[in-house]
MARVEXPA-186799 format. One line per field, with one value per residue (C-alpha): residue number from 1; residue in three letters; x, z, y. Coordinates in Angstrom, 2 decimals, decimal comma, padded with zeros to 5 digits. Layout:
% residues N
resi c(NUM | ...) $
resn c(ALA | ...) $
xx c(X | ...) $
zz c(Z | ...) $
yy c(Y | ...) $
//
This chain:
% residues 397
resi c(1 | 2 | 3 | 4 | 5 | 6 | 7 | 8 | 9 | 10 | 11 | 12 | 13 | 14 | 15 | 16 | 17 | 18 | 19 | 20 | 21 | 22 | 23 | 24 | 25 | 26 | 27 | 28 | 29 | 30 | 31 | 32 | 33 | 34 | 35 | 36 | 37 | 38 | 39 | 40 | 41 | 42 | 43 | 44 | 45 | 46 | 47 | 48 | 49 | 50 | 51 | 52 | 53 | 54 | 55 | 56 | 57 | 58 | 59 | 60 | 61 | 62 | 63 | 64 | 65 | 66 | 67 | 68 | 69 | 70 | 71 | 72 | 73 | 74 | 75 | 76 | 77 | 78 | 79 | 80 | 81 | 82 | 83 | 84 | 85 | 86 | 87 | 88 | 89 | 90 | 91 | 92 | 93 | 94 | 95 | 96 | 97 | 98 | 99 | 100 | 101 | 102 | 103 | 104 | 105 | 106 | 107 | 108 | 109 | 110 | 111 | 112 | 113 | 114 | 115 | 116 | 117 | 118 | 119 | 120 | 121 | 122 | 123 | 124 | 125 | 126 | 127 | 128 | 129 | 130 | 131 | 132 | 133 | 134 | 135 | 136 | 137 | 138 | 139 | 140 | 141 | 142 | 143 | 144 | 145 | 146 | 147 | 148 | 149 | 150 | 151 | 152 | 153 | 154 | 155 | 156 | 157 | 158 | 159 | 160 | 161 | 162 | 163 | 164 | 165 | 166 | 167 | 168 | 169 | 170 | 171 | 172 | 173 | 174 | 175 | 176 | 177 | 178 | 179 | 180 | 181 | 182 | 183 | 184 | 185 | 186 | 187 | 188 | 189 | 190 | 191 | 192 | 193 | 194 | 195 | 196 | 197 | 198 | 199 | 200 | 201 | 202 | 203 | 204 | 205 | 206 | 207 | 208 | 209 | 210 | 211 | 212 | 213 | 214 | 215 | 216 | 217 | 218 | 219 | 220 | 221 | 222 | 223 | 224 | 225 | 226 | 227 | 228 | 229 | 230 | 231 | 232 | 233 | 234 | 235 | 236 | 237 | 238 | 239 | 240 | 241 | 242 | 243 | 244 | 245 | 246 | 247 | 248 | 249 | 250 | 251 | 252 | 253 | 254 | 255 | 256 | 257 | 258 | 259 | 260 | 261 | 262 | 263 | 264 | 265 | 266 | 267 | 268 | 269 | 270 | 271 | 272 | 273 | 274 | 275 | 276 | 277 | 278 | 279 | 280 | 281 | 282 | 283 | 284 | 285 | 286 | 287 | 288 | 289 | 290 | 291 | 292 | 293 | 294 | 295 | 296 | 297 | 298 | 299 | 300 | 301 | 302 | 303 | 304 | 305 | 306 | 307 | 308 | 309 | 310 | 311 | 312 | 313 | 314 | 315 | 316 | 317 | 318 | 319 | 320 | 321 | 322 | 323 | 324 | 325 | 326 | 327 | 328 | 329 | 330 | 331 | 332 | 333 | 334 | 335 | 336 | 337 | 338 | 339 | 340 | 341 | 342 | 343 | 344 | 345 | 346 | 347 | 348 | 349 | 350 | 351 | 352 | 353 | 354 | 355 | 356 | 357 | 358 | 359 | 360 | 361 | 362 | 363 | 364 | 365 | 366 | 367 | 368 | 369 | 370 | 371 | 372 | 373 | 374 | 375 | 376 | 377 | 378 | 379 | 380 | 381 | 382 | 383 | 384 | 385 | 386 | 387 | 388 | 389 | 390 | 391 | 392 | 393 | 394 | 395 | 396 | 397) $
resn c(UNK | UNK | UNK | UNK | UNK | UNK | UNK | UNK | UNK | UNK | UNK | UNK | UNK | UNK | UNK | UNK | UNK | UNK | UNK | UNK | UNK | UNK | UNK | UNK | UNK | UNK | UNK | UNK | UNK | UNK | UNK | UNK | UNK | UNK | UNK | UNK | UNK | UNK | UNK | UNK | UNK | UNK | UNK | UNK | UNK | UNK | UNK | UNK | UNK | UNK | UNK | UNK | UNK | UNK | UNK | UNK | UNK | UNK | UNK | UNK | UNK | UNK | UNK | UNK | UNK | UNK | UNK | UNK | UNK | UNK | UNK | UNK | UNK | UNK | UNK | UNK | UNK | UNK | UNK | UNK | UNK | UNK | UNK | UNK | UNK | UNK | UNK | UNK | UNK | UNK | UNK | UNK | UNK | UNK | UNK | UNK | UNK | UNK | UNK | UNK | UNK | UNK | UNK | UNK | UNK | UNK | UNK | UNK | UNK | UNK | UNK | UNK | UNK | UNK | UNK | UNK | UNK | UNK | UNK | UNK | UNK | UNK | UNK | UNK | UNK | UNK | UNK | UNK | UNK | UNK | UNK | UNK | UNK | UNK | UNK | UNK | UNK | UNK | UNK | UNK | UNK | UNK | UNK | UNK | UNK | UNK | UNK | UNK | UNK | UNK | UNK | UNK | UNK | UNK | UNK | UNK | UNK | UNK | UNK | UNK | UNK | UNK | UNK | UNK | UNK | UNK | UNK | UNK | UNK | UNK | UNK | UNK | UNK | UNK | UNK | UNK | UNK | UNK | UNK | UNK | UNK | UNK | UNK | UNK | UNK | UNK | UNK | UNK | UNK | UNK | UNK | UNK | UNK | UNK | UNK | UNK | UNK | UNK | UNK | UNK | UNK | UNK | UNK | UNK | UNK | UNK | UNK | UNK | UNK | UNK | UNK | UNK | UNK | UNK | UNK | UNK | UNK | UNK | UNK | UNK | UNK | UNK | UNK | UNK | UNK | UNK | UNK | UNK | UNK | UNK | UNK | UNK | UNK | UNK | UNK | UNK | UNK | UNK | UNK | UNK | UNK | UNK | UNK | UNK | UNK | UNK | UNK | UNK | UNK | UNK | UNK | UNK | UNK | UNK | UNK | UNK | UNK | UNK | UNK | UNK | UNK | UNK | UNK | UNK | UNK | UNK | UNK | UNK | UNK | UNK | UNK | UNK | UNK | UNK | UNK | UNK | UNK | UNK | UNK | UNK | UNK | UNK | UNK | UNK | UNK | UNK | UNK | UNK | UNK | UNK | UNK | UNK | UNK | UNK | UNK | UNK | UNK | UNK | UNK | UNK | UNK | UNK | UNK | UNK | UNK | UNK | UNK | UNK | UNK | UNK | UNK | UNK | UNK | UNK | UNK | UNK | UNK | UNK | UNK | UNK | UNK | UNK | UNK | UNK | UNK | UNK | UNK | UNK | UNK | UNK | UNK | UNK | UNK | UNK | UNK | UNK | UNK | UNK | UNK | UNK | UNK | UNK | UNK | UNK | UNK | UNK | UNK | UNK | UNK | UNK | UNK | UNK | UNK | UNK | UNK | UNK | UNK | UNK | UNK | UNK | UNK | UNK | UNK | UNK | UNK | UNK | UNK | UNK | UNK | UNK | UNK | UNK | UNK | UNK | UNK | UNK | UNK | UNK | UNK | UNK | UNK | UNK | UNK | UNK | UNK | UNK | UNK | UNK | UNK | UNK | UNK | UNK | UNK | UNK | UNK | UNK | UNK) $
xx c(-030,98 | -031,16 | -029,70 | -026,91 | -026,06 | -026,08 | -023,66 | -021,26 | -021,74 | -022,08 | -021,67 | -023,01 | -019,98 | -019,56 | -016,32 | -015,41 | -012,74 | -012,19 | -010,86 | -008,15 | -008,78 | -009,15 | -006,70 | -003,96 | -003,64 | -003,66 | -002,40 | -004,72 | -007,78 | -006,67 | -006,21 | -009,68 | -011,37 | -009,65 | -010,62 | -014,26 | -014,23 | -012,73 | -015,20 | -018,14 | -016,80 | -016,98 | -020,68 | -020,57 | -022,77 | -020,63 | -021,93 | -019,42 | -020,71 | -018,89 | -016,60 | -014,37 | -012,59 | -013,03 | -016,83 | -017,99 | -017,43 | -016,00 | -017,49 | -014,05 | -014,12 | -017,64 | -016,68 | -013,48 | -015,51 | -018,18 | -015,66 | -013,96 | -017,29 | -018,31 | -015,22 | -014,96 | -018,30 | -021,56 | -023,19 | -023,05 | -026,27 | -028,23 | -025,52 | -024,97 | -028,71 | -028,90 | -025,84 | -027,37 | -030,46 | -028,31 | -026,28 | -029,31 | -031,36 | -028,66 | -027,85 | -024,17 | -022,11 | -018,67 | -017,12 | -013,75 | -012,23 | -009,42 | -008,48 | -011,09 | -009,65 | -011,32 | -014,65 | -015,68 | -018,00 | -016,86 | -020,48 | -020,69 | -017,82 | -019,46 | -022,69 | -020,81 | -019,14 | -022,45 | -024,04 | -021,05 | -020,36 | -016,70 | -014,56 | -011,37 | -008,93 | -006,41 | -003,52 | -002,20 | -000,22 | 000,99 | -001,85 | -002,75 | 000,26 | 001,38 | -000,89 | 000,42 | 000,53 | 004,13 | 006,49 | 008,25 | 008,81 | 011,31 | 012,98 | 013,68 | 012,04 | 010,30 | 008,84 | 008,22 | 004,50 | 005,21 | 006,19 | 003,26 | 000,92 | 001,43 | 004,37 | 001,97 | -000,02 | 003,13 | 004,47 | 001,00 | 001,46 | -002,13 | -002,83 | -000,31 | -002,96 | -002,64 | -006,43 | -006,98 | -003,95 | -005,45 | -008,78 | -006,99 | -004,95 | -008,12 | -009,73 | -006,55 | -006,90 | -010,36 | -008,98 | -006,43 | -009,16 | -011,20 | -008,11 | -007,69 | -011,26 | -010,89 | -011,31 | -008,26 | -005,83 | -004,12 | -000,76 | 001,65 | 004,88 | 006,36 | 007,15 | 003,43 | 002,78 | 005,42 | 004,12 | 000,60 | 001,89 | 003,68 | 000,29 | -001,11 | -002,73 | -002,37 | 000,08 | -002,14 | -004,80 | -002,35 | -001,82 | 000,61 | -001,05 | 000,91 | -000,45 | -001,40 | -001,89 | -003,31 | -000,79 | 000,28 | 003,56 | 004,61 | 005,78 | 007,37 | 010,13 | 011,57 | 015,05 | 017,59 | 017,26 | 020,36 | 019,68 | 021,07 | 017,92 | 017,44 | 014,00 | 012,78 | 009,01 | 007,14 | 005,93 | 008,78 | 008,76 | 011,29 | 010,25 | 010,91 | 014,62 | 015,09 | 017,43 | 019,73 | 019,61 | 020,44 | 023,51 | 024,62 | 023,93 | 026,01 | 028,93 | 028,72 | 030,43 | 027,21 | 026,78 | 030,23 | 029,29 | 026,27 | 023,55 | 020,43 | 018,30 | 014,63 | 012,55 | 008,79 | 006,44 | 005,62 | 005,56 | 006,63 | 010,37 | 010,29 | 011,19 | 014,07 | 015,52 | 015,05 | 016,95 | 019,63 | 020,05 | 020,16 | 023,91 | 023,63 | 022,43 | 022,17 | 019,07 | 015,70 | 012,51 | 009,52 | 006,71 | 003,54 | 002,80 | -000,32 | -000,51 | 000,30 | 003,17 | 004,64 | 004,32 | 006,23 | 009,00 | 009,21 | 009,48 | 012,50 | 014,45 | 016,06 | 016,53 | 014,28 | 015,74 | 013,68 | 015,12 | 012,45 | 013,58 | 010,54 | 009,49 | 006,91 | 004,01 | 004,79 | 005,27 | 003,25 | 006,35 | 007,97 | 004,97 | 004,95 | 008,69 | 008,36 | 005,48 | 007,78 | 010,64 | 012,95 | 015,65 | 015,32 | 017,74 | 016,04 | 017,01 | 018,11 | 015,52 | 011,77 | 009,39 | 012,09 | 013,74 | 010,95 | 012,68 | 016,18 | 016,26 | 015,08 | 017,90 | 016,27 | 016,48 | 019,69 | 019,25 | 021,43 | 022,61 | 021,36 | 024,68 | 025,70 | 028,72 | 026,49 | 024,33 | 027,27 | 028,80 | 025,50 | 024,82 | 028,33 | 027,55 | 024,69 | 026,83 | 028,19 | 024,75 | 022,87 | 019,76 | 017,89 | 015,64 | 013,26 | 011,12 | 008,21 | 007,91 | 007,57 | 004,88 | 002,90 | 002,91 | 002,05 | 000,64 | -001,66 | -005,33 | -006,40 | -003,97 | -005,23 | -008,97 | -008,78 | -007,10 | -009,63 | -012,64 | -011,20 | -010,60 | -014,09 | -015,79 | -013,68 | -014,67 | -018,36 | -018,66) $
zz c(015,72 | 012,52 | 014,27 | 015,74 | 012,35 | 010,75 | 013,36 | 012,92 | 009,13 | 008,95 | 005,47 | 003,30 | 001,66 | -000,82 | -000,39 | -003,31 | -003,00 | -005,05 | -002,21 | -002,62 | -001,90 | 001,83 | 001,56 | 000,74 | 003,59 | 002,09 | 003,53 | 001,14 | 002,48 | 006,02 | 005,24 | 003,66 | 006,53 | 009,07 | 007,25 | 007,08 | 010,79 | 011,72 | 009,56 | 011,04 | 014,54 | 013,67 | 012,87 | 009,08 | 007,01 | 004,89 | 001,98 | 001,05 | -001,23 | -000,71 | -003,69 | -002,76 | -005,17 | -002,62 | -002,50 | -005,95 | -008,24 | -011,62 | -011,32 | -011,89 | -015,44 | -016,00 | -014,79 | -016,80 | -019,91 | -019,00 | -018,46 | -021,71 | -023,58 | -021,89 | -023,29 | -026,67 | -027,93 | -026,02 | -025,00 | -021,23 | -020,68 | -019,17 | -016,65 | -015,83 | -015,33 | -012,78 | -011,01 | -010,84 | -009,23 | -006,59 | -005,84 | -005,62 | -003,64 | -000,97 | -001,06 | -001,71 | -001,29 | -002,18 | -003,56 | -002,39 | -004,63 | -003,48 | -005,54 | -008,32 | -010,44 | -011,50 | -009,62 | -009,59 | -012,47 | -014,20 | -014,74 | -011,08 | -011,75 | -014,93 | -013,00 | -010,26 | -012,71 | -014,46 | -011,08 | -009,97 | -007,03 | -005,99 | -006,54 | -004,57 | -005,49 | -003,21 | -005,17 | -003,27 | -006,13 | -009,65 | -011,58 | -013,23 | -015,49 | -014,82 | -015,43 | -012,43 | -010,29 | -009,16 | -011,92 | -011,27 | -013,74 | -014,15 | -010,79 | -011,49 | -011,69 | -015,05 | -016,17 | -019,83 | -019,42 | -018,78 | -022,43 | -023,60 | -022,04 | -025,15 | -023,25 | -020,54 | -023,20 | -024,79 | -021,50 | -020,23 | -017,06 | -015,86 | -014,63 | -017,18 | -019,92 | -023,14 | -023,52 | -019,95 | -020,20 | -023,32 | -021,56 | -018,49 | -020,63 | -022,11 | -018,69 | -017,48 | -020,17 | -018,82 | -015,28 | -016,27 | -017,89 | -014,69 | -012,64 | -014,80 | -013,92 | -010,18 | -007,60 | -005,65 | -005,81 | -002,66 | -003,20 | -000,90 | -002,37 | -004,69 | -007,38 | -007,96 | -007,88 | -010,53 | -012,72 | -012,57 | -013,40 | -016,42 | -017,52 | -017,62 | -014,17 | -012,39 | -009,50 | -007,16 | -007,32 | -006,01 | -002,23 | -000,23 | 002,33 | 004,21 | 005,47 | 009,14 | 012,12 | 015,62 | 018,26 | 020,25 | 021,61 | 025,05 | 026,80 | 029,57 | 027,17 | 026,54 | 027,68 | 025,02 | 023,80 | 024,68 | 023,13 | 019,74 | 017,91 | 014,40 | 012,78 | 009,25 | 008,62 | 005,43 | 002,88 | 002,02 | -001,76 | -004,40 | -004,62 | -000,91 | -001,33 | 001,77 | -000,01 | -000,97 | 002,59 | 004,16 | 001,93 | 003,06 | 006,72 | 006,45 | 004,97 | 007,64 | 011,04 | 013,07 | 013,51 | 015,11 | 017,39 | 018,78 | 016,77 | 015,74 | 012,63 | 013,42 | 010,29 | 010,74 | 007,95 | 005,53 | 001,79 | -001,11 | -000,44 | 003,27 | 003,17 | 000,76 | 002,77 | 006,06 | 004,66 | 003,34 | 006,77 | 008,81 | 009,27 | 010,52 | 014,12 | 013,98 | 011,73 | 013,11 | 011,06 | 013,32 | 010,79 | 010,85 | 013,99 | 015,50 | 015,93 | 019,66 | 019,04 | 016,40 | 018,65 | 021,34 | 018,83 | 017,73 | 021,35 | 021,90 | 018,86 | 017,84 | 014,10 | 011,25 | 007,94 | 004,77 | 001,66 | -001,05 | -004,65 | -006,14 | -005,82 | -003,04 | -002,28 | 001,32 | 003,43 | 006,63 | 008,32 | 008,04 | 009,80 | 012,50 | 013,06 | 013,43 | 015,87 | 018,04 | 017,62 | 015,67 | 013,20 | 009,68 | 007,00 | 003,57 | -000,13 | -001,67 | -004,43 | -005,04 | -002,43 | 000,25 | -001,24 | 000,40 | 003,72 | 002,63 | 004,86 | 007,96 | 010,42 | 011,65 | 008,16 | 006,59 | 002,85 | 001,34 | -002,23 | -004,07 | -004,41 | -002,03 | -000,82 | 000,05 | 002,30 | 003,99 | 004,75 | 006,05 | 008,29 | 009,69 | 010,72 | 013,03 | 016,19 | 015,74 | 015,23 | 018,24 | 018,89 | 020,03 | 017,36 | 016,61 | 014,27 | 016,69 | 016,26 | 012,51 | 013,17 | 015,49 | 012,89 | 009,83 | 010,56 | 013,58 | 013,06 | 014,29 | 012,03 | 008,96 | 009,65 | 010,44 | 007,10 | 005,26 | 006,82 | 006,13 | 002,49 | 002,08 | 003,53 | 001,38 | -001,79 | -000,85 | 000,03) $
yy c(014,92 | 016,98 | 020,05 | 017,89 | 016,42 | 019,86 | 021,21 | 018,31 | 018,32 | 014,55 | 013,14 | 010,33 | 008,73 | 005,88 | 003,92 | 001,65 | -001,02 | -004,15 | -006,30 | -008,89 | -012,56 | -013,24 | -016,14 | -013,60 | -011,06 | -007,58 | -004,33 | -002,46 | -004,31 | -003,46 | 000,24 | 000,51 | -001,36 | 000,89 | 004,09 | 002,99 | 002,16 | 005,53 | 007,47 | 005,58 | 006,24 | 009,95 | 009,53 | 009,61 | 007,27 | 004,98 | 002,94 | 000,25 | -002,53 | -005,82 | -006,35 | -009,25 | -011,55 | -014,35 | -014,09 | -012,98 | -015,95 | -014,94 | -011,43 | -009,95 | -011,39 | -010,07 | -006,61 | -006,61 | -007,36 | -004,80 | -002,01 | -002,96 | -002,81 | 000,44 | 002,07 | 000,38 | -000,92 | -000,43 | 002,86 | 003,26 | 005,22 | 002,30 | 001,42 | 005,09 | 005,70 | 002,88 | 004,25 | 007,73 | 006,29 | 004,59 | 007,72 | 010,01 | 007,50 | 007,24 | 010,98 | 010,25 | 013,43 | 012,07 | 008,87 | 007,61 | 004,92 | 002,69 | -000,38 | -000,27 | -003,10 | -005,31 | -005,30 | -001,64 | -000,77 | 002,42 | 003,45 | 004,54 | 006,97 | 008,24 | 008,84 | 010,71 | 013,06 | 013,77 | 014,57 | 016,71 | 014,42 | 014,75 | 011,65 | 010,97 | 008,19 | 006,51 | 005,00 | 001,96 | 000,41 | 001,16 | -000,46 | 002,85 | 002,23 | -001,37 | -004,36 | -006,30 | -003,16 | -003,68 | -002,54 | -005,84 | -008,69 | -011,51 | -010,78 | -007,12 | -003,70 | -003,30 | 000,05 | -000,76 | -000,08 | 003,60 | 003,71 | 001,57 | -001,00 | -003,13 | -004,61 | -005,80 | -007,64 | -009,06 | -010,45 | -011,52 | -009,49 | -009,89 | -013,43 | -014,77 | -014,50 | -012,50 | -012,23 | -011,02 | -008,74 | -007,15 | -006,60 | -005,27 | -002,85 | -001,36 | -001,14 | 000,54 | 003,22 | 004,08 | 004,10 | 006,76 | 008,86 | 008,80 | 009,67 | 012,77 | 013,81 | 013,13 | 015,89 | 014,68 | 011,77 | 010,48 | 008,77 | 006,96 | 008,32 | 010,93 | 008,34 | 007,74 | 011,49 | 012,18 | 009,34 | 010,79 | 014,27 | 012,79 | 011,43 | 014,97 | 015,17 | 018,51 | 018,29 | 020,34 | 017,62 | 014,99 | 014,79 | 012,65 | 010,37 | 007,70 | 004,41 | 004,46 | 002,19 | 002,43 | 003,46 | 000,39 | 001,70 | 000,51 | 003,67 | 001,59 | 000,57 | 004,04 | 003,07 | 002,15 | -001,42 | -003,40 | -006,81 | -007,78 | -008,88 | -007,43 | -007,80 | -008,55 | -008,66 | -009,48 | -011,98 | -014,31 | -014,13 | -013,14 | -009,47 | -008,87 | -009,64 | -011,78 | -014,24 | -011,36 | -010,01 | -013,38 | -013,64 | -010,18 | -011,01 | -014,18 | -012,24 | -009,53 | -009,45 | -009,44 | -013,23 | -013,37 | -010,44 | -012,25 | -010,48 | -012,43 | -011,93 | -012,67 | -013,37 | -012,91 | -013,97 | -016,73 | -017,26 | -019,45 | -019,14 | -019,80 | -023,51 | -022,97 | -020,10 | -021,93 | -024,90 | -022,56 | -020,96 | -024,18 | -023,90 | -020,31 | -020,19 | -016,38 | -016,57 | -017,66 | -018,08 | -017,40 | -017,81 | -015,73 | -013,73 | -012,18 | -008,42 | -008,64 | -011,07 | -008,78 | -005,74 | -007,62 | -008,38 | -004,74 | -003,66 | -005,92 | -004,72 | -001,47 | -002,08 | -003,25 | -004,43 | -003,92 | -005,56 | -005,10 | -005,36 | -003,57 | 000,07 | -000,57 | 001,75 | 002,55 | -000,59 | -000,94 | -002,35 | 001,10 | 002,68 | 000,00 | 000,32 | 004,09 | 003,64 | 001,50 | 004,01 | 001,68 | 002,61 | 001,23 | 000,02 | 000,06 | 000,06 | 003,34 | 003,42 | 003,48 | 004,83 | 004,61 | 007,70 | 009,74 | 008,98 | 009,95 | 013,03 | 011,15 | 010,47 | 007,25 | 005,69 | 004,40 | 003,89 | 001,17 | 000,60 | -002,46 | -004,31 | -007,11 | -005,13 | -002,16 | -004,33 | -006,04 | -002,65 | -001,23 | -004,24 | -003,98 | -000,39 | -001,42 | -001,89 | 001,66 | 003,23 | 004,52 | 002,46 | 005,59 | 007,03 | 009,90 | 007,79 | 007,88 | 011,66 | 011,10 | 008,48 | 010,76 | 013,52 | 011,46 | 008,02 | 007,91 | 007,08 | 010,51 | 012,36 | 010,49 | 010,61 | 014,35 | 015,02 | 012,85 | 014,55 | 018,02 | 017,05 | 015,59 | 018,67 | 021,00 | 019,15 | 018,81 | 022,49) $
//
């Protein structure tokens, strides 16, 4: 067994992720769970302490305070000593941090750096500079915190509390310091990379890594889709821009041409938008869907509409659409600009007229797409896990 492990160079890895509440489905939680599963399937030993906001009562407040005190008031040697014992006892060779706020104790990172254990960060959101992680406030993109996180305290951007926002801002300052000491940082888009470079982090330490999903493409449906269903998938809230899109759809020519807009998802605005669309038979709200149900919907469409009004990280719906070889209409800003050169993506200006014009183009656009080739190159499980393992081994060696 020892010879076999040596030949395969199996690793002991610590994966840290402060999971979001289970009652709110999270793409970040899903990505972390899938990466852990893939690494374990390859034979590596994964330590992943359960840090879930839904199961650890009030521990996020305790950790927020602890990380604040570690940086501002109390010496951290006792916490760091305990963390060193844990890392050495489990022979941890590398730490991969995902969402560390607010449940990950910074002392484990301090211990890792003192022991020369490589630390990799995956950046899933913009919390390294923005207290709410979105750069979105009062129904519009807000980047004031790039200038100073004092704005986050002023506008109570973390849990609508000035006290918690102040604590979060100080914890955020430590987070940035640890990012600067990281071995590598994995980002979803070039916007995050450029923001990190502006904070003084070397560009060569920052690598682009897209979200990924298992390949569920039905190869029997290669022929060009001929139906007129257009898909929208997501959480129905203000930041996803569905209300704006429905207005544009209503003003377009497609309802009169027999096209149907299928809305998949749920959220706080669903009832209002459903009521608003009652008079328009071309719009159907389908509610939440299982993975197999959603795959079936993708397979029967040729276009996906994405209407987000915030910068986004890199939406899973883009990856899923590419897997099913769909074309995509998306806003011409934020992380979507990374896809500007892709022929299967049509980027649309933010004004109502831009969206009406773009939607009207759909009948003249070929439904055939090369998006699946992009998916196979960038977003399959095997492509991602191979890159991760190569990176880990490079850093450990």
